[in-house]
N, C-alpha and C positions, 0 to 999 in steps of 0.2 A: 580734672576731667571735664567739669562743666565749662571751664574757661576755654579748653581746647575745642569742645563742641560748639561754643559760641563763635570762636574764630573761624571754624569750618563753615558754619552756617552763614557767617558774614561774607566769607570768600565765595560761597555758592551764590549768594544774592548778587555780589559784584560781577561774577562771571555771567550770570543770566542777563544782567542789565547791559553789560558790554556787548555780549553776543547779539541780543535783540536790537541794541542801538546801532551796531554796525550794519545789520541787515536793513533796518528802517532807514538809516542814512542813505545807503545806496539805492534803496527803493525810491526815496523822495528825490534823488538826483534825476530820476525819470529819463534814463538813457534812451537813445534811439534804438528801435528794434533792429537787430542784425538780420542777416539774410534768412536764416532758418526760422527765427521768431516771426518775421514778416510773412513767410510762407504759411506758417500755421495760423497766423492771425487772419489772413485772407481766406484760407480754407474754411475756417470756422464762420467768419462773417458772411461768406458767399454761399454757404451750405445751409439749407433749412434743417430744422430739428429732425424731420422725418427721414433725412438722408445721411445723418451723421454716422450711422453704423456701416455705411458703404465706403469704398475706397475714396479718400479725400483728394481734391485737386492739389496741384503743386507738389505731388509726390510726398504727402505728409501722412503720418500715422500717429495716433494717440488713443489712449483708452476711452471707451465709450462714455463712462461716467464723467471723466475729466472733460470731454468735449461738451457734454450736456450742461455741466455746471458753468463752464466758461461762456457758452452760448447764452445761458440764462443771465449771467452777470453783464454781458454785452448788451443784451436786450433791456435789462433793468436799468443800467447806468449809461454807458457810452462805449465807443470803440477805442478809447485812448489806451496808451501803454500802461498807465497806472491801474486801469481796470483789468487788463489782460494778465498782469503780473500779481494781482492780489492773492490768488490762490497759492502761488509759490511762496509769497511772503508769509502767509499764515502757516504753511507747512514748515518753512525754514525756521521760524521762531518756535513753533510747537516742538520741533525736533530737539531743541536744547533741553528742556526739562525731561522729556522722554528718554533721551540718551543718558542723562545723569541717573535716572531711576533704574534703567537697565544695568548700567555700570555698577551702581551700588549694590544691586541684587546679586550680580555675579562676583564682584570683587569687594573691596572695602571702601570706606568713604574717602580715604586719602587718594586712592587710585581713581575713584569716580570723579573727584574734583580735578585731578590732573588731566584725565581724558576729556572732561568737559571743557577745560581751558584750551585744549588742542582743537576741539570742535568749534569753539567760539571764534578763534582767530584763523581757522583754516579758510583760505581764500576761495577754493572751489565750493565749499559749503555756503559761503556768502554769495558768490556769483550765481549759483543755481537757485538761491533763495530770492533773487530779483530778476530771474530770467523767465520768459514766457515759454517754458517747456515743463513737462511733468516729472523731470528727473528728481527734484527734491521731494516731491510727493511720493515717488517710488521709494526713496530712502526712508521717509517717515512711516509709510504703511508697512514696509518690510520689517522695520524695527519694531513696530507695534505688534505685528503678528508674532515676532520672536519674544516680545515681552509677555504676551498672553500665554505663550508656550512655557516660558520660564515659571510663570505663576502656577501652572499645573504641575510642572516637573518638581518644584519644591514642595508640593503638597500631595504628590501622587499616591503616597502610602498612608495618607490620613483623610479623614472625612471633612476636615475643616474647610468649609466654603468651596469644596472641590467642584460641586455641581454648578455653582455660579460661575466659576472660572471656565468650566467646559462650555457653559452657555455663552459666555463672552467670546470664546474661541469660535464657536459655531456661528456667531453673528459677524465677527470681525473678518474671518477668512473669505466668505463669499462676497461681502461688501468690498473688501480691498481688491479682489480680483477684477471688479468692474472699473476700478479707478486706477489700476496699475497693472501693466502687462507683467512686470518682473516679479510682482508679489506671487504670481503663480509658482515660480521656482521655490519661494520660501514656503508656501503652503504645502507643496508636494514634498519638499524635504522634511517639513515638520511632521507630515503624515507618516512618512517612511521612518523617521526617527522614533516616533511613539510605537510603531509596530515592532521595531528592533528592541526597544526598551521593554515592551510587553513580553516578547519571547524570551528575554534574558531574565527578567525579574518576576513576570506574571503577577503584577499588582492586582489586588482584589477589586472586583466590581468595575474594572476599567475597560473590559472588552466591549461592553455595550456602547460606552462613550466613544471608543476608538472606531467601532464599525460605523456609528452615526457620523462621526467626523470624516471618515474616509468617503462615505456616500455623498456627503455635502460637497467635499472637495472635487470629487470626480464628476458629479452631476453638474456642479456649477461650471467646471472647466468645459464640459461638453456644451453647455448652453452658450457660454461666452465664445467658444470656438465657432459654433455654428452660426451665431448671430452676428459676430463682429470680427473675431480674430482670423478666421480663414480668409476673409477678404483681403486682409493685410498680408498674410503669409503668401498668398498667390500673386502678390504684386512683383512682377519681374523687375520693375524699376528700383524698388527698395532692395530687393535681393541682390541686384547687380551693383548697387551703390556700396553695399557692405561686403561685397566679395573680397576675400583676402583677410577678413577680420575674424574668421572662424578658427578654432583650434585645429592645427594642421594634422592630417591623417592621410595615408599611413606615415609611420615614422621614417624620417630621412634626415640628411645632414642639415638642410634648411629648417626642417621642423624642430630639430634639436636646438638650433640657434634661436628660433622663435621662442621656444619654451624657456630657454635660459634668460633671454632678454625681456620677456613679457612681465615677469614679476617686478623687475626694476622700473619698467615703464608705467605699470599700474600704480606703484607707490608714488611716482612723480606726478602722474595724472591718471585718474581723478583724485587720488588721496591727497596730493598737494605737498609732498616732501621732496625737496631738491636733493638732499643727501639720502638717496634711495638705499644705499648699502646699510647705513646706520638704522634707517627705518625698518628695513627687512630683518635686520638682526633683532630689533625690538619685537617685531611680530613673532618671530621664531621663538624668542624667549618667553613671550606671553603664552604661546601654544604649549610649550614644554611645562611651564608653571601650572597652567590650568589643567593639563593632562594629569598632573600628579595629584592635584587636590580635588578637582571637579571634572572628571573625564567626560561625563555625559553633557555637562554644560558646554564643554569645548566642541563635542560632536554636534550639538544643536547649533552652535555659532558658525561652524565651518561647513555644515551640510548644504546650505544654500549655494555656497561657492562651488562645492563639488557637483551639485546638480546643474548649475549654470555651465560649468566646464563640460559636463556630459552632453548637455543640449547643444553647445557649440561644436562639440566633436562630431555630431551628426548634422551639422550645418542648419540647426534649427534656430540659433540665436547668436548674433555676433558678440564675441568677447572683446569688446573695445571700449576705451575710455568712458565717455558719458553714458553709454548703454549699460555699463556695469556699476554705475554710480550708486545704485541701491545697495551694493555690497560694502561700500566704504564705511558706514557706521560700525559694521561687524569687524572690519579690519582695524579701525581706529580703536575699538575696545581692546583688541589683542595688543596693538602697538603701545597704547598707554600703559597697560598692565606690564608688558615686557620691559618698558623703559624704567618703570619704578623698581621692578625686580633687579634689573641690571645695575641701577643706581645703588641699591642697597648692597648688592654683592660686591661691586667694585669699591664702594666707599669704605668697606671694612679694611681694604688694603691700601687704597690710594684715593683720598677724598678729592683732590684736585682733578684727577682723571675722571672720576664719577661726575663731578660738577661740569667738566668740559663736555662730557657726553650729552648731558641734558641741555647745555647751552647750544651745542651744535644741532641738536634735534629741534629746538625751538627757534633758532636764529632766523632761518629763511622764511618759515611761515609768519613769524612776527614782523619781519622786515617787509614782506610783500603786503601784509595786511595794513601796516602803518603807511607804507608808500601809497597804496590805493586810497586810504582814508584822507591823506594830505592832498594828493593830486588825483582825484577820481576821474576815470575815463573809461569808455567802452569803445571797442572797435566798431567800425562801420557807422560812424555818426552822421547819418544821411539827413536827418530832419532839418538841422540848421542850414544845410546846403540847399535843400529844396525850398525852404522859406526864403532864402536870399535870392534864389533864381526867380521865384514868383514875384518878389519885390522889384527886381531889376529888369525882368524880361519885358520887352516891347512886343506888341501884337504881331509884328512881322517876323519875329525870331522863332525858329523852330527848336525842337528839343529832341536830342538823341540820347537814349539811355543804354549804357553798357549792359550786356545780358546778365551779369552777376548782380547788378543793382536793381533789376526789374521788380522783384517782389517788394522790396522796401520802398521803391519809388511809387509803385501802385498803391501801397498802403498809405503813404504820406500824401499822395495826390488826393486820395479819397478823404483822408482825415482833414486835410486843409481845404477841401472843397475846391480843388483845382482841376478843371476839366479840359484843359487845353490838350489837343492831340499831340502824340509823341511818336518817335520812331524807335521801336524795340530792336536792340542789337541782336546779332546772331552769335552763336557759340561755334567756333571752328578751331579748336586747339590743335587738331591734326593737320589742318591745311590753312595756314595763315594767309595764303594768297587771297582767300575769300574775304578776310578782313580788309585787305587793301582795296579789293573791288568794291566792298560796301562803303568804305570811306570815300572813295572817288565818286561813287554814285550819289551818296548823300550830299556831298559838297557841290556837285555840279548839276543837280536836278533843279536847282533854283539859284537865285542870286541873293537870297536873304541870309543873314547871320544865323548860326546854329549853336545852341548850347549842347555840349557833350558832358553828360553826368556819369560819374564813376563811383562805384561802391562794390564791396565784396570782390575785389580784383584778384584774378588768378595769378599767383606768384610762385612758380615752381620751376625746377630744373634750370635755375639761374635766369629766368625770364619773367618780367613783370609786364602784363598785357597793357596796363594803363600807359606805361612809358612807351611801349611799342606803338600804341594807338597815337599818342601825341607826336611821336617822331614822324609817323606817316602823315598825320593831319598837317603838320608844319610844312610839308612839301606842297600842299595844295591851298592852304589858307593862312591867314594872319590872326594871331591871338589879340583879342580886344579886352577880355576881362577874365579874371581867375578867382575862384572861390575855393577855399579849403577849410575843412573842419578838423580839429584835433581828434584823432581816433580813426581816421581813414575814410574820408569821402571828399570828392572834389567835383567841381564844375568848371568848364572852360567855354568861353564864348569865342567862336571863330567866325571870320567872314572870309569868303573866297577872295583870293588875291585880286586886287583892283577894286573891290567893293568894300571899302573901309568905312565903318561907322565912327565918325569922330566923337560922337557923344559918349562912347565907351572908352575909357582910359584903362590901360593895363593895371591890374591891381595885384600887389605882391603880399 
């Protein structure tokens, strides 16, 4: 027994080291900020502390506590990517031991180790740990609230340290609501869960704690809403952007298709399992198993999912990929537990089939994680392109920036202390003739060469705007230089026909 415990502890340490190392490795790669990261970076950098609770520029939204902390880090250190992503890295690494602790409390150590291994190699969990967005912090805080709730649930009928756990919950919930929008769903679901539990079991001396907890949740939500949240909810731009990502109502044929397809898409992203059917089967198995042995633990785990769906049903919160990433640790707990249960059930009859199930479940996450570790890259790698344009550009050469790349270009121009004027591109997806007019105007307003910089290119309905732009530009000008960065960013130097700069040779 001691030898088995030693092996499990050794495996635990290896998992934690691998998980932390993968996150630290990608963090130190210092990838370029992509469009949304750049928008949030500019919004925080350009907004003073006193205005962070108001609607941010660049159509950005983030929890007030998160904004304050990032702003403080920027002022204390610098505006570089590595500073902006520091909070995400800390949350991503901290999630590993917390997840194992919660899993071990709900299930057994074998299941806890298996679910931890899934978390360690899950590429979405790695990506969000090195992205300048609060999604990984949402996941950490939501799981931490769940953990404190589990501490109380396991001791609710005893006096053993219960007061201290209630105090911990009273402190954690209001704090988390200032640093994570989505923790509100977890806090509300936890409050409702304990009220249901109280009316069923009527645990002694718990009513006072429950009333205090409810007052804290509701009062804090009211303050957060009045001070910060309502400014975001009233943003027509944000609401319009996420239109179509709410749970459909009333019920219709399209709504039924959405409801059938949505669980599979969530398992693929943000949970990160390509074989979504197998993963969903494991989640279902985990729910059934937990319902038999610990029904109230199951209710506590799935109640945030139910509350989030309810909020989306009333168009209060989009039920979409990264915005529901905070639910993924809860889903992963159920998935890992269900996978172990299915393995044990199937192995009694067919060992090879049970082994194949586990291999299929792990194959794609492990492959993606390994591939990204061997050949690390991120999309919209604009920084090296801007650096090379600055190095090659001559004083008489103008710069045109495609509208999708404007936030990232502004950020890197600021970071690299490059103050040359540039022409911001327009967005006209519904009327491409305006692109043609703009290209013609830009190229013919002077006789100097022009750099065209592209990033975050719109590529939908079979059309790539960068290719369209280049096709149209080639009608009016001659290519003299070309820069491309792996990951998706490019720059082209064009001169109007007849005005060729021989000093620039085409570069492939």
